Backbone as CSV, one residue per row, in Angstrom:
resi,resn,N_x,N_y,N_z,CA_x,CA_y,CA_z,C_x,C_y,C_z
1,MET,0.797,-1.274,0.039,0.003,0.024,-0.126,0.956,1.413,-0.012
2,GLN,0.434,2.335,-0.957,1.518,3.290,-1.089,0.565,4.439,-0.193
3,LEU,1.475,5.023,0.746,1.062,6.347,1.573,0.842,7.806,0.834
4,ALA,-0.048,8.404,1.148,0.333,9.614,0.448,1.328,10.442,1.487
5,PRO,2.106,11.380,0.684,3.366,11.999,1.589,2.207,12.891,2.615
6,PRO,2.914,13.320,3.841,2.217,14.072,4.984,1.478,15.413,4.377
7,ASN,2.225,16.292,3.302,1.717,17.520,2.878,0.788,17.313,1.716
8,ALA,0.440,16.188,1.417,-0.154,16.080,-0.146,-1.674,16.580,0.163
9,PRO,-1.960,17.289,-0.846,-3.396,17.738,-1.103,-4.414,16.871,-0.746
10,ARG,-5.266,17.236,0.318,-6.402,16.228,0.718,-7.819,16.130,-0.478
11,PRO,-8.279,15.209,-0.391,-9.523,15.181,-1.626,-10.491,16.061,-1.043
12,ALA,-11.286,16.855,-1.896,-12.259,17.787,-1.829,-13.588,16.974,-1.280
13,PRO,-13.849,17.613,-0.059,-15.335,16.868,0.375,-16.448,17.454,-0.416
14,ALA,-17.402,17.101,-0.148,-18.594,17.270,-0.721,-19.339,18.716,-0.428
15,ASP,-18.953,18.757,1.076,-19.613,20.211,1.720,-18.819,20.224,2.938
16,LEU,-19.088,21.371,3.658,-18.310,21.584,4.676,-18.699,20.949,5.985
17,ALA,-19.865,20.140,6.022,-20.085,19.275,7.200,-19.256,17.934,7.179
18,GLN,-19.096,17.602,5.858,-18.122,16.451,5.680,-16.617,16.522,6.023
19,ALA,-16.357,18.360,5.667,-15.064,18.265,5.768,-14.574,18.548,7.144
20,LEU,-15.644,19.072,8.052,-15.489,19.026,9.404,-15.387,17.741,10.099
21,ALA,-16.372,16.906,9.809,-16.459,15.276,10.319,-15.093,14.667,9.971
22,ARG,-14.540,14.577,8.526,-13.359,14.324,8.373,-12.110,14.584,9.067
23,ALA,-11.978,15.962,9.355,-10.908,16.385,9.933,-11.009,16.376,11.605
24,ARG,-12.199,16.115,12.224,-12.251,15.606,13.460,-11.879,14.280,13.606
25,ASP,-12.326,13.333,12.885,-11.993,11.851,12.918,-10.639,11.596,12.660
26,GLU,-9.979,12.277,11.770,-8.823,11.745,11.182,-7.680,12.727,11.943
27,LEU,-7.858,13.829,12.519,-7.021,14.691,12.972,-7.091,15.168,14.659
28,GLY,-7.965,14.557,15.061,-8.814,14.614,16.573,-8.179,16.142,17.091
29,HIS,-7.038,15.874,18.144,-6.754,16.919,18.999,-5.617,17.847,18.093
30,ARG,-5.094,17.683,17.094,-4.225,18.556,16.578,-4.541,19.963,16.105
31,PRO,-3.793,20.859,16.327,-4.009,22.208,16.247,-4.790,22.638,14.894
32,ALA,-5.832,23.305,14.860,-6.850,23.763,13.536,-6.533,25.146,13.191
33,VAL,-6.744,26.032,14.789,-6.740,27.590,14.671,-6.091,27.911,16.091
34,THR,-4.733,28.716,15.391,-3.994,29.230,16.498,-3.864,30.875,16.399
35,VAL,-4.298,31.443,17.390,-4.348,32.932,17.755,-3.207,33.382,18.622
36,VAL,-2.231,34.205,17.913,-1.455,35.235,18.419,-1.400,36.518,18.666
37,GLY,-1.405,36.841,19.708,-1.645,38.349,20.127,-0.784,38.690,21.724
38,ALA,-1.509,39.167,22.520,-1.011,39.535,23.575,-1.068,38.341,24.602
39,ASP,-1.969,37.255,24.102,-1.714,35.817,24.578,-1.934,35.018,23.347
40,ARG,-1.817,33.703,23.606,-1.953,32.863,22.547,-2.847,32.018,22.949
41,ALA,-4.147,31.458,21.859,-4.820,30.607,22.082,-5.092,29.599,20.999
42,GLU,-5.329,28.211,21.275,-5.191,27.321,20.152,-6.293,26.633,20.484
43,GLN,-6.902,26.175,19.154,-8.127,25.233,18.986,-8.105,24.023,18.295
44,GLY,-8.120,22.949,18.774,-7.683,21.876,18.009,-8.994,21.306,17.009
45,PHE,-8.903,20.315,16.048,-10.107,19.908,15.289,-11.189,19.351,16.140
46,ALA,-10.744,18.438,16.968,-11.584,17.843,17.857,-12.674,18.774,19.055
47,SER,-11.651,19.682,19.440,-12.626,20.725,20.090,-13.604,21.737,19.231
48,LEU,-12.762,22.096,18.330,-14.081,22.918,17.214,-15.155,22.314,16.860
49,ALA,-15.023,20.855,16.735,-16.056,20.066,16.262,-17.194,19.935,17.131
50,GLN,-16.538,19.839,18.594,-17.681,19.869,19.984,-18.194,21.152,20.114
51,TRP,-17.652,22.218,19.716,-18.254,23.536,19.718,-19.220,23.540,18.783
52,ALA,-18.853,23.237,17.314,-19.719,23.208,16.337,-21.049,22.107,16.506
53,ALA,-20.671,21.413,17.336,-21.666,20.161,17.523,-23.105,20.938,18.163
54,LYS,-22.340,21.283,19.514,-23.451,22.187,20.461,-24.042,23.100,19.706
55,GLY,-23.253,23.884,18.975,-23.773,25.157,18.196,-24.829,24.623,17.329
56,ALA,-24.568,23.677,16.386,-25.654,23.173,15.525,-27.136,22.525,16.041
57,HIS,-27.122,21.877,17.372,-28.054,21.657,17.810,-28.657,22.976,18.394
58,PHE,-28.279,23.960,18.757,-28.765,25.225,19.407,-29.598,25.731,18.377
59,LEU,-28.869,26.112,16.999,-29.299,26.698,15.682,-30.713,26.197,15.388
60,GLU,-30.757,24.635,15.495,-31.972,23.827,15.000,-32.761,23.789,16.037
61,LEU,-32.612,23.393,17.322,-33.683,23.372,18.339,-34.086,24.413,19.043
62,ASP,-33.452,25.528,19.249,-33.813,26.599,19.957,-33.984,27.684,18.843
63,LEU,-33.093,28.104,18.153,-33.285,29.173,17.009,-34.193,28.834,15.769
64,LEU,-34.332,27.467,15.558,-35.435,26.857,14.638,-35.062,27.483,13.331
65,LEU,-33.429,27.293,13.124,-32.906,28.128,11.579,-33.057,26.575,10.771
66,GLU,-33.438,27.058,9.551,-33.441,26.007,8.433,-32.514,26.007,7.402
67,PRO,-31.993,24.976,6.883,-31.014,24.990,6.026,-31.686,25.883,4.958
68,GLY,-30.719,26.885,4.375,-30.900,28.265,3.722,-31.226,29.381,4.472
69,ASP,-31.402,29.481,5.389,-31.775,30.387,6.387,-30.436,31.133,6.830
70,ARG,-30.479,32.347,7.258,-29.179,33.099,7.671,-28.922,33.603,9.139
71,LEU,-27.578,33.479,9.332,-27.403,33.785,10.900,-26.109,35.032,10.606
72,ARG,-26.500,36.184,11.330,-25.815,37.526,11.113,-24.789,36.883,11.977
73,VAL,-23.597,37.275,11.611,-22.367,37.143,12.486,-21.703,38.288,12.405
74,ASP,-21.218,39.370,13.723,-20.431,40.233,13.540,-19.487,40.295,14.576
75,ALA,-18.418,39.643,14.020,-17.120,39.550,14.997,-15.830,39.688,14.620
76,GLY,-14.927,40.028,15.367,-13.278,39.855,14.897,-13.015,38.586,14.477
77,LEU,-11.878,38.586,13.689,-11.236,37.399,13.478,-10.883,36.535,14.953
78,GLY,-10.998,35.210,14.838,-10.490,34.452,16.312,-11.261,33.157,16.176
79,TRP,-11.034,32.436,17.196,-11.481,30.709,16.915,-13.075,30.785,17.567
80,PRO,-13.676,31.849,18.384,-15.114,32.025,18.411,-15.764,32.047,17.093
81,LEU,-15.220,33.018,16.450,-15.928,33.067,15.087,-15.826,31.975,14.549
82,VAL,-15.075,31.034,14.272,-14.852,29.781,13.692,-15.759,28.764,14.210
83,ALA,-16.006,28.576,15.252,-16.881,27.810,16.184,-18.258,28.029,15.919
84,VAL,-18.602,29.135,15.655,-20.116,29.580,15.199,-20.305,29.363,13.737
85,THR,-19.314,29.705,12.918,-19.379,29.570,11.416,-19.427,28.275,11.316
86,LEU,-18.675,27.215,12.119,-18.767,25.781,11.474,-20.168,25.288,12.121
87,ALA,-20.740,25.582,13.266,-22.126,25.245,13.415,-22.959,25.645,12.162
88,ALA,-22.930,26.733,11.775,-23.930,27.166,10.905,-23.847,26.065,9.695
89,TRP,-22.515,26.157,9.140,-22.351,25.332,8.025,-22.751,24.118,8.395
90,TRP,-22.388,23.282,9.426,-22.954,21.901,9.590,-24.668,21.972,9.349
91,SER,-25.373,23.055,9.672,-26.699,23.233,9.830,-27.173,23.753,8.446
92,GLY,-26.401,23.724,7.561,-26.914,24.407,6.276,-27.123,25.960,6.428
93,VAL,-26.857,26.494,7.238,-27.225,27.861,7.433,-26.005,28.846,7.094
94,ALA,-26.346,29.841,6.303,-25.615,30.659,5.746,-25.001,31.985,6.789
95,VAL,-23.578,31.874,6.971,-23.236,33.042,7.843,-23.083,34.410,7.089
96,ALA,-24.362,35.311,7.626,-24.228,36.815,6.811,-23.388,37.597,7.351
97,LEU,-22.220,38.169,6.809,-21.338,38.948,7.498,-21.699,40.489,7.407
98,ASP,-23.168,41.009,6.867,-23.747,41.820,6.893,-25.195,41.690,6.250
99,GLY,-25.923,42.660,6.505,-27.562,42.479,6.454,-28.187,42.165,7.281
100,ASP,-29.596,41.943,6.988,-30.273,41.516,7.818,-30.524,39.974,8.032
101,ALA,-30.817,39.346,9.303,-31.249,38.119,9.647,-31.862,37.943,10.786
102,PRO,-32.946,36.597,11.010,-33.817,36.796,12.061,-32.803,36.401,13.599
103,ALA,-31.621,35.980,13.156,-30.832,35.748,14.609,-29.441,36.279,14.124
104,ALA,-28.748,36.777,15.309,-27.316,37.218,15.317,-26.315,36.754,16.207
105,VAL,-24.943,36.500,16.073,-24.045,36.493,17.005,-23.229,37.810,16.807
106,VAL,-23.127,38.037,18.110,-22.340,39.581,17.827,-21.113,39.320,18.900
107,GLU,-20.053,40.114,18.640,-18.774,40.266,19.467,-19.071,41.507,20.396
108,GLU,-18.759,41.131,21.888,-19.017,42.405,22.846,-18.093,43.442,22.384
109,GLY,-18.881,44.634,22.747,-18.496,45.828,22.171,-18.939,46.422,20.925
110,ARG,-19.590,45.728,20.221,-20.274,45.794,19.002,-21.858,46.110,19.222
111,ALA,-22.689,46.511,18.188,-23.968,47.089,18.649,-24.583,45.812,17.772
112,ALA,-25.846,45.318,18.402,-26.433,44.470,18.002,-27.065,44.691,16.918
113,PRO,-27.634,43.924,15.736,-28.489,44.386,14.626,-29.965,44.748,15.120
114,PRO,-30.478,45.860,14.753,-31.851,46.024,15.438,-32.978,45.013,14.703
115,THR,-32.506,44.521,13.727,-33.389,43.560,12.949,-33.606,42.132,13.632
116,ALA,-32.418,41.841,14.398,-32.803,40.349,14.846,-33.326,40.057,15.995
117,GLU,-33.945,39.069,16.032,-35.241,38.885,16.805,-33.942,38.191,18.182
118,ASP,-33.400,37.396,18.041,-32.417,36.653,18.634,-30.754,37.033,18.638
119,VAL,-30.257,37.685,19.958,-28.792,37.778,19.867,-28.043,37.249,20.935
120,LEU,-27.203,36.690,20.373,-26.396,36.032,21.270,-24.612,36.439,21.103
121,TRP,-24.101,36.369,22.120,-22.785,37.340,22.345,-21.436,36.346,22.590
122,ILE,-20.545,36.750,21.897,-19.249,36.056,22.057,-18.381,37.302,22.494
123,GLY,-17.052,36.553,22.950,-16.253,37.645,23.520,-14.844,37.107,23.629
124,HIS,-14.118,37.799,24.638,-12.433,37.865,24.704,-12.029,36.595,26.058
125,ALA,-13.073,36.293,26.876,-12.647,35.321,27.879,-12.048,33.816,27.294
126,ILE,-11.321,33.423,27.933,-10.606,32.080,27.233,-11.588,31.082,26.587
127,ASP,-12.933,31.106,27.236,-13.841,30.185,26.280,-14.537,30.860,25.252
128,GLY,-14.155,32.039,25.265,-14.966,32.521,23.686,-16.231,33.372,24.485
129,SER,-16.444,33.482,25.574,-17.589,34.453,26.266,-17.174,35.642,26.611
130,PRO,-18.101,36.548,26.603,-18.020,38.141,27.011,-17.188,38.067,28.186
131,VAL,-16.398,39.126,28.492,-15.660,39.578,29.715,-16.388,40.553,30.410
132,ALA,-16.944,41.484,29.349,-18.113,42.657,30.149,-19.395,42.180,29.952
133,ASP,-19.863,43.051,30.591,-21.651,43.003,30.726,-22.088,42.841,29.272
134,VAL,-22.910,42.302,28.791,-23.529,42.227,27.480,-25.167,42.279,27.505
135,PRO,-25.974,42.785,26.705,-27.414,43.049,26.817,-27.907,41.654,26.437
136,GLY,-27.683,40.592,26.889,-28.312,39.325,26.182,-27.614,37.964,26.756
137,GLU,-27.674,36.763,26.142,-27.120,35.616,26.701,-25.846,35.528,25.810
138,ALA,-24.707,34.916,26.508,-23.581,34.652,25.815,-23.778,33.122,24.989
139,TRP,-23.027,33.309,23.967,-23.304,32.107,23.085,-22.932,31.147,23.535
140,THR,-21.744,31.070,24.475,-21.210,29.660,24.926,-22.050,29.203,26.130
141,THR,-22.782,30.014,26.754,-23.864,29.597,27.807,-24.956,29.066,27.043
142,ALA,-25.210,29.601,26.265,-26.707,28.926,25.150,-26.332,27.582,24.919
143,VAL,-25.231,27.244,24.411,-24.862,25.949,23.626,-24.188,24.727,24.432
144,GLN,-23.842,25.266,25.677,-23.195,24.374,26.612,-23.800,23.009,27.106
145,SER,-25.136,23.045,27.162,-25.825,21.957,27.552,-26.126,20.866,26.431
146,PHE,-25.985,21.607,25.347,-26.119,20.535,24.177,-25.029,19.155,23.859
147,PRO,-25.529,18.351,23.351,-24.245,17.293,23.206,-23.071,17.747,22.634
148,ASP,-22.058,16.643,22.832,-20.760,17.022,21.960,-21.133,16.398,20.675
149,GLN,-21.821,15.634,20.432,-22.080,14.666,19.220,-22.895,15.375,18.601
150,PRO,-22.760,15.697,17.070,-23.734,16.967,16.524,-25.081,16.163,16.128
151,PRO,-26.037,16.905,15.713,-27.218,16.217,15.095,-26.968,16.067,13.654
152,ALA,-27.680,15.412,12.713,-27.817,14.886,11.585,-26.969,16.335,10.531
153,PRO,-26.004,16.102,9.816,-25.586,17.293,8.934,-26.737,17.737,8.088
154,ARG,-26.914,19.035,8.053,-27.928,19.535,6.921,-27.160,20.146,5.940
155,ALA,-25.997,20.157,5.741,-24.987,20.944,4.635,-25.443,20.106,3.546
156,ARG,-25.185,21.171,2.389,-25.215,20.679,0.923,-24.222,21.626,0.354
157,ALA,-23.667,21.168,-0.678,-22.725,21.652,-1.389,-23.202,22.999,-2.283
158,ASP,-24.340,23.260,-2.642,-25.427,24.050,-3.193,-26.013,25.194,-2.333
159,LEU,-25.923,24.967,-1.024,-26.455,25.948,-0.144,-25.444,27.335,0.152
160,THR,-25.814,28.151,0.219,-25.060,29.439,0.522,-24.246,29.480,2.009
161,ALA,-23.250,29.577,1.970,-22.095,29.524,3.049,-21.943,30.633,3.919
162,VAL,-21.475,31.765,2.974,-21.257,33.107,3.115,-21.962,34.057,2.499
163,VAL,-22.308,35.310,3.087,-23.039,36.433,2.535,-22.252,37.620,2.995
164,THR,-21.812,38.232,1.984,-21.418,39.576,2.497,-21.378,40.779,1.123
165,ALA,-21.471,41.979,1.453,-21.464,43.048,0.662,-22.445,42.519,-0.662
166,GLY,-23.672,41.962,-0.557,-24.357,41.710,-1.769,-23.815,40.331,-2.492
167,ARG,-22.982,39.651,-1.835,-22.198,38.457,-2.612,-22.828,37.240,-2.007
168,ALA,-23.018,36.262,-2.495,-23.106,34.804,-1.936,-22.173,33.943,-2.558
169,LEU,-21.813,33.283,-1.369,-20.647,31.937,-1.969,-21.461,30.702,-1.329
170,THR,-21.483,29.780,-2.272,-22.205,28.363,-1.664,-20.959,27.599,-0.865
171,GLN,-21.410,26.405,-0.430,-20.427,25.634,0.213,-19.262,25.139,-0.721
172,ALA,-19.826,25.011,-1.726,-18.886,24.550,-2.697,-17.900,25.414,-2.928
173,GLU,-17.995,26.302,-3.222,-17.360,27.738,-3.707,-16.358,28.140,-2.417
174,VAL,-16.834,27.907,-1.391,-16.007,28.057,0.095,-14.949,27.051,0.017
175,VAL,-15.386,25.878,-0.459,-14.365,24.567,-0.269,-13.074,25.008,-1.451
176,THR,-13.612,25.622,-2.528,-12.781,25.783,-3.827,-11.673,27.026,-3.369
177,ALA,-12.589,28.173,-2.341,-11.538,28.964,-1.966,-10.664,28.566,-0.914
178,ALA,-11.065,27.917,-0.204,-10.067,27.145,1.051,-8.813,26.480,0.261
179,GLN,-9.352,26.029,-0.745,-8.309,24.550,-1.388,-7.074,25.676,-1.836
180,SER,-7.685,27.000,-2.546,-6.439,27.620,-3.045,-5.721,28.353,-2.352
181,LEU,-6.101,27.964,-0.844,-5.216,28.697,0.163,-4.254,27.633,0.839
182,ILE,-4.237,26.348,0.368,-3.552,25.147,1.038,-2.153,25.274,0.817
183,GLY,-1.398,25.936,-0.288,-0.116,26.174,-0.765,0.516,25.089,-0.453
184,ASP,1.466,25.013,-0.025,2.577,23.966,0.488,2.131,23.033,1.464
185,GLY,0.785,23.050,1.821,0.325,22.147,2.986,0.700,22.536,4.446
186,GLY,1.659,23.163,4.587,2.168,23.975,6.185,1.093,25.072,6.555
187,PRO,1.220,25.356,7.617,0.585,26.270,8.532,0.648,27.645,7.602
188,LEU,-0.512,28.024,7.643,-0.819,29.336,6.998,-1.031,30.641,8.201
189,GLY,-0.048,31.460,7.659,0.060,32.853,8.805,-1.302,33.742,7.881
190,ILE,-2.023,34.321,8.909,-2.937,35.581,8.341,-2.530,36.631,9.229
191,ASP,-1.917,37.819,8.698,-1.942,38.881,9.751,-3.253,39.497,9.607
192,GLU,-4.123,39.847,10.955,-5.349,40.463,11.094,-5.355,42.051,10.172
193,ARG,-4.163,42.577,9.858,-4.267,43.699,9.299,-4.235,43.341,7.594
194,VAL,-4.345,42.191,7.297,-4.034,42.136,5.810,-5.311,42.402,5.073
195,ASP,-5.229,42.996,3.749,-6.391,43.512,3.141,-6.713,42.398,2.333
196,LEU,-7.585,41.584,2.719,-8.372,40.358,1.953,-9.873,40.485,2.077
197,PRO,-10.594,40.385,1.178,-11.937,40.349,1.251,-12.244,39.463,2.308
198,PRO,-13.603,39.645,2.884,-13.954,39.228,4.295,-14.257,37.457,4.445
199,GLU,-14.812,37.370,3.083,-15.286,35.790,2.722,-14.190,35.134,2.607
200,LEU,-12.819,35.691,2.168,-11.708,34.975,1.648,-11.248,34.476,3.062
201,LEU,-11.138,35.707,4.085,-10.363,35.548,5.326,-11.130,34.501,6.140
202,LEU,-12.552,34.442,6.006,-12.926,33.429,6.925,-13.079,32.023,6.229
203,ALA,-12.914,31.911,4.957,-12.396,30.397,4.248,-11.300,30.261,4.685
204,ALA,-10.225,30.894,5.000,-8.764,30.938,5.370,-8.815,30.482,6.763
205,LEU,-9.734,31.007,7.878,-9.680,30.518,9.140,-10.696,29.305,9.216
206,ALA,-11.722,29.467,8.717,-12.544,28.136,9.334,-12.683,27.021,8.438
207,ALA,-12.470,27.191,7.138,-12.227,25.937,6.033,-11.147,25.461,5.676
208,ARG,-10.131,26.268,5.500,-8.763,25.933,5.202,-8.233,24.649,5.913
209,PRO,-8.186,24.757,7.534,-7.444,23.813,8.035,-8.158,22.719,7.937
210,LEU,-9.392,22.291,7.726,-10.141,21.173,7.517,-9.656,20.444,6.315
211,LEU,-9.268,21.194,5.278,-8.848,20.554,4.062,-7.396,20.493,3.706
212,ALA,-6.743,21.337,4.394,-5.330,20.944,4.612,-4.785,19.954,5.666
213,GLY,-5.618,20.047,6.649,-5.148,19.125,8.026,-4.045,19.952,8.919
214,ARG,-3.769,21.035,8.646,-2.647,21.915,9.166,-3.204,23.178,9.581
215,PRO,-2.830,23.683,10.679,-3.508,24.736,11.189,-3.621,26.177,10.289
216,THR,-4.283,27.166,10.674,-4.304,28.491,9.919,-3.958,29.385,11.500
217,VAL,-2.801,30.072,11.329,-2.021,30.769,12.596,-2.481,32.611,12.207
218,LEU,-3.498,33.243,13.153,-3.787,34.293,12.944,-2.981,35.370,13.890
219,LEU,-2.663,36.320,13.458,-1.762,37.397,14.098,-2.421,38.357,14.270
220,HIS,-2.984,38.633,15.533,-3.481,39.829,15.976,-2.780,41.106,15.327
221,ALA,-3.671,42.063,15.222,-3.121,43.726,14.778,-2.277,43.846,15.883
222,GLY,-1.297,44.562,15.795,-0.126,45.215,16.541,0.801,44.090,17.191
223,THR,0.552,42.944,16.766,1.661,42.046,16.915,2.580,41.676,15.741
224,ASP,3.711,41.629,16.377,4.969,41.679,15.274,4.985,39.992,14.915
225,ARG,5.451,39.711,13.687,5.400,38.351,13.199,6.443,37.486,14.099
226,SER,7.055,37.922,14.598,8.574,37.095,15.334,7.486,36.578,16.336
227,ALA,6.308,36.903,16.902,5.692,36.184,17.936,5.153,34.959,17.580
228,ALA,5.210,35.164,16.062,4.473,33.674,15.704,5.901,32.727,15.057
229,ASP,6.676,32.969,15.528,7.891,32.003,15.038,7.801,30.808,15.475
230,GLY,7.244,30.284,16.641,7.118,28.963,16.811,5.873,28.180,16.211
231,GLU,5.349,28.683,15.291,4.097,28.298,14.902,4.269,27.468,13.912
232,LYS,5.646,27.396,12.925,6.199,27.033,11.954,5.338,27.240,10.735
233,VAL,4.961,28.756,10.587,4.163,29.105,9.333,5.052,29.044,8.191
234,THR,4.555,28.441,7.247,5.330,28.149,6.094,5.089,29.154,4.863
235,ARG,3.693,30.270,5.163,3.263,30.852,4.292,2.295,31.841,4.803
236,TRP,2.557,33.224,4.398,1.568,34.127,5.013,0.942,34.576,3.760
237,ALA,-0.588,34.903,4.127,-1.592,35.203,3.070,-1.039,36.759,2.699
């Protein structure tokens, strides 16, 4: 039997739920997203899959979102954004980076969308919850009681995955965008100050690790790249 080399491109999944399930099963607790700034935070594939599973149950059972619906997400780059995004994609729900939606997940310090009936909050605590007082329930609190095992996936390649500035990308198009960012297969570095379209940044942070099997390293604004020297970044976006 001939084994593929460690950095060989991985076959494209049919949709983003399949990509997450494969990464969870094959890569376990290997790092998927690493955030470098004043502090260092890391989430492995298994951990992100558990957060996504809990979030998917919540979107389906509490928020009653169906495949094709939108979830407004207003948050800076970080692993909590990835956890919410993966929950939405597993559920077949589009992540709307702007515009109206019936429910929203908002980072502390930002204003809640006036049209959202349900608003959940993420923040800067170690578990992704808000540090300051927020006018509603934390996302982490809302999803915590749900199982680590996900509900049946409702993702489809043709469903919208990301909406921004009037442009919509399907799950298949996000997979294609993420594949274009695999490069040499090593860890990819993203400087938060880089001028890239938001949908491409989301693909790099949330989808690329699932396809590459290697982490995306996010460097917070104001942090020198030397702080990421230990992350073995082979290419910066």
